[in-house]
VEXKENU-241570 format. One record per residue (C-alpha): residue number from 1; z, x, y; residue in one letter. Coordinates in nm, 4 decimals. Last residue first. Example, Ala and Ser with C-alpha at 12.3 -4.5 7.8 and 13.67 -1.06 7.14 Angstrom:
REM VEXKENU-241570
> 2, 0.7140, 1.3670, -0.1060, S
> 1, 0.7800, 1.2300, -0.4500, A
REM end
This chain:
REM VEXKENU-241570
> 145, -2.6316, -0.0035, 5.8417, P
> 144, -2.8160, 0.0596, 5.5124, V
> 143, -2.6120, 0.2470, 5.2500, G
> 142, -2.7088, 0.0202, 4.9603, N
> 141, -2.3589, -0.1268, 4.9439, L
> 140, -2.3738, -0.1912, 5.3221, W
> 139, -2.7109, -0.3680, 5.2938, R
> 138, -2.5693, -0.5824, 5.0120, V
> 137, -2.2651, -0.6661, 5.2253, R
> 136, -2.4849, -0.7663, 5.5188, G
> 135, -2.6900, -0.9875, 5.2876, E
> 134, -2.3689, -1.1505, 5.1618, A
> 133, -2.2884, -1.2676, 5.5071, G
> 132, -2.2662, -1.0713, 5.8306, G
> 131, -1.9397, -0.9240, 5.7166, T
> 130, -1.6809, -1.1475, 5.8857, T
> 129, -1.8339, -1.4971, 5.8859, K
> 128, -2.0141, -1.4841, 5.5513, E
> 127, -1.7195, -1.3190, 5.3868, D
> 126, -1.4958, -1.6061, 5.5063, E
> 125, -1.6944, -1.8535, 5.2921, D
> 124, -1.6070, -1.6457, 4.9899, T
> 123, -1.8104, -1.4399, 4.7426, L
> 122, -2.1226, -1.4765, 4.9554, P
> 121, -2.4338, -1.6377, 4.8018, I
> 120, -2.7917, -1.5077, 4.8250, K
> 119, -2.6999, -1.1413, 4.8709, G
> 118, -2.8864, -1.0213, 4.5629, S
> 117, -2.5676, -0.8948, 4.3989, L
> 116, -2.3840, -1.2199, 4.4753, I
> 115, -2.6606, -1.4465, 4.3459, S
> 114, -2.7141, -1.2295, 4.0363, A
> 113, -2.3452, -1.2514, 3.9545, V
> 112, -2.3255, -1.6270, 4.0176, A
> 111, -2.6362, -1.7268, 3.8185, D
> 110, -2.4569, -1.8742, 3.5174, G
> 109, -2.1610, -2.0120, 3.7120, A
> 108, -1.8399, -1.8201, 3.6515, I
> 107, -1.5812, -2.0283, 3.4702, A
> 106, -1.3244, -2.2790, 3.5992, W
> 105, -1.0263, -2.4779, 3.4734, D
> 104, -0.8814, -2.2191, 3.2363, V
> 103, -0.7079, -2.2180, 2.8965, R
> 102, -0.8646, -2.5384, 2.7565, P
> 101, -1.2034, -2.3656, 2.7623, S
> 100, -1.5119, -2.5713, 2.8507, R
> 99, -1.4897, -2.4463, 3.2062, S
> 98, -1.6080, -2.6369, 3.5122, P
> 97, -1.8526, -2.4283, 3.7173, R
> 96, -1.7845, -2.1629, 3.9761, K
> 95, -1.9966, -1.9527, 4.2127, L
> 94, -2.1039, -2.2476, 4.4299, R
> 93, -1.7373, -2.3154, 4.5130, H
> 92, -1.7124, -1.9903, 4.7070, N
> 91, -1.4009, -1.8224, 4.5770, F
> 90, -1.0579, -1.9041, 4.7116, G
> 89, -0.8178, -1.6976, 4.9153, P
> 88, -0.9439, -1.5478, 5.2434, S
> 87, -0.7393, -1.2405, 5.3409, R
> 86, -0.6007, -1.2071, 4.9883, R
> 85, -0.9549, -1.2243, 4.8480, Y
> 84, -1.0677, -0.9468, 5.0804, R
> 83, -0.7812, -0.7210, 4.9704, L
> 82, -0.8431, -0.8007, 4.6036, I
> 81, -1.2126, -0.7202, 4.6396, G
> 80, -1.1379, -0.3872, 4.8080, D
> 79, -0.8893, -0.2921, 4.5348, A
> 78, -1.1389, -0.4028, 4.2694, L
> 77, -1.4123, -0.1871, 4.4203, L
> 76, -1.1815, 0.1141, 4.4397, L
> 75, -1.0576, 0.0790, 4.0807, T
> 74, -1.4090, 0.0149, 3.9475, V
> 73, -1.5359, 0.3307, 4.1191, V
> 72, -1.2519, 0.5396, 3.9762, G
> 71, -1.3056, 0.4019, 3.6252, S
> 70, -1.6770, 0.4776, 3.6475, I
> 69, -1.5882, 0.8351, 3.7300, T
> 68, -1.6926, 0.9729, 4.0648, M
> 67, -1.9815, 1.1783, 4.2045, G
> 66, -2.0537, 0.9121, 4.4669, E
> 65, -2.4166, 0.8552, 4.3653, R
> 64, -2.3378, 0.8726, 3.9936, Q
> 63, -2.0398, 0.6390, 4.0261, A
> 62, -2.2475, 0.3958, 4.2352, I
> 61, -2.5220, 0.3894, 3.9704, E
> 60, -2.2696, 0.3415, 3.6901, A
> 59, -2.1131, 0.0515, 3.8814, I
> 58, -2.4518, -0.1112, 3.9408, A
> 57, -2.5440, -0.0756, 3.5729, G
> 56, -2.2155, -0.2250, 3.4573, Q
> 55, -2.2610, -0.5129, 3.7024, I
> 54, -2.6120, -0.5877, 3.5693, E
> 53, -2.4814, -0.5600, 3.2138, E
> 52, -2.2291, -0.8411, 3.2658, P
> 51, -1.8629, -0.7408, 3.2330, I
> 50, -1.6392, -0.8520, 2.9462, D
> 49, -1.3117, -0.6752, 3.0130, L
> 48, -1.0833, -0.4435, 2.8163, M
> 47, -0.7854, -0.3120, 3.0091, V
> 46, -0.6137, 0.0220, 2.9682, R
> 45, -0.2865, 0.1269, 3.1275, E
> 44, -0.2149, 0.4958, 3.0894, R
> 43, 0.1287, 0.5957, 2.9585, A
> 42, -0.0046, 0.6729, 2.6091, A
> 41, -0.2612, 0.9142, 2.7542, E
> 40, 0.0067, 1.0982, 2.9520, R
> 39, 0.2264, 1.1190, 2.6395, R
> 38, -0.0644, 1.2560, 2.4308, A
> 37, -0.1383, 1.5218, 2.6939, R
> 36, 0.2242, 1.6351, 2.7012, A
> 35, 0.2387, 1.6461, 2.3212, Q
> 34, -0.0849, 1.8466, 2.3016, E
> 33, 0.0705, 2.1394, 2.4863, D
> 32, 0.3812, 2.1196, 2.2675, R
> 31, 0.1982, 2.1229, 1.9311, P
> 30, 0.1882, 1.7758, 1.7689, L
> 29, 0.4568, 1.6510, 1.5257, R
> 28, 0.6562, 1.4838, 1.8061, R
> 27, 0.3460, 1.2787, 1.9009, V
> 26, 0.3206, 1.1393, 1.5460, R
> 25, 0.6888, 1.0344, 1.5545, Q
> 24, 0.6412, 0.8642, 1.8918, R
> 23, 0.3485, 0.6661, 1.7472, K
> 22, 0.5558, 0.5670, 1.4412, A
> 21, 0.8371, 0.4451, 1.6650, A
> 20, 0.5925, 0.2362, 1.8674, D
> 19, 0.4534, 0.0793, 1.5492, G
> 18, 0.8026, -0.0024, 1.4228, L
> 17, 0.8913, -0.1667, 1.7536, I
> 16, 0.5651, -0.3631, 1.7582, S
> 15, 0.6099, -0.4752, 1.3964, A
> 14, 0.9606, -0.5975, 1.4808, V
> 13, 0.8279, -0.7997, 1.7748, A
> 12, 0.5387, -0.9345, 1.5653, P
> 11, 0.7766, -1.0621, 1.2910, D
> 10, 0.6670, -0.9056, 0.9633, I
> 9, 0.3994, -1.0731, 0.7507, G
> 8, 0.1710, -0.7721, 0.7665, E
> 7, 0.3543, -0.4510, 0.8566, L
> 6, 0.3244, -0.2985, 0.5056, A
> 5, -0.0476, -0.3758, 0.5013, N
> 4, -0.0967, -0.1583, 0.8075, R
> 3, 0.1104, 0.1249, 0.6531, R
> 2, -0.0963, 0.1495, 0.3349, N
> 1, 0.0000, 0.0000, 0.0000, M
REM end
């Protein structure tokens, strides 16, 4: 019986504690220089997201142009988006459609990403007023004043 099978059927909280203990044990067996690296890696927060290919491509392009990692570009873009959302809460209603999921009320409309990237629809109504609309934002992202 392998370790994964041994944890099946155990309370998830207990399995989590046992799994964490096993990870710490494996780190202790590593050489000292690798232990520090393994602890830094374990402390990192990782998130898995479903992102449309057109967004992935745009992010990769920006990362290349700026000489940054994709993670760094995503962090900066998200920080900017969060700041703008806090200034003007609520997404443009044209970007949302009713969700079929019982977990959430709204989903992204099918053409929302393309509409934002092309400058056809601003993310929020306030964006249109403060940035010259979505077209102004697209010009800014492309480096055009």
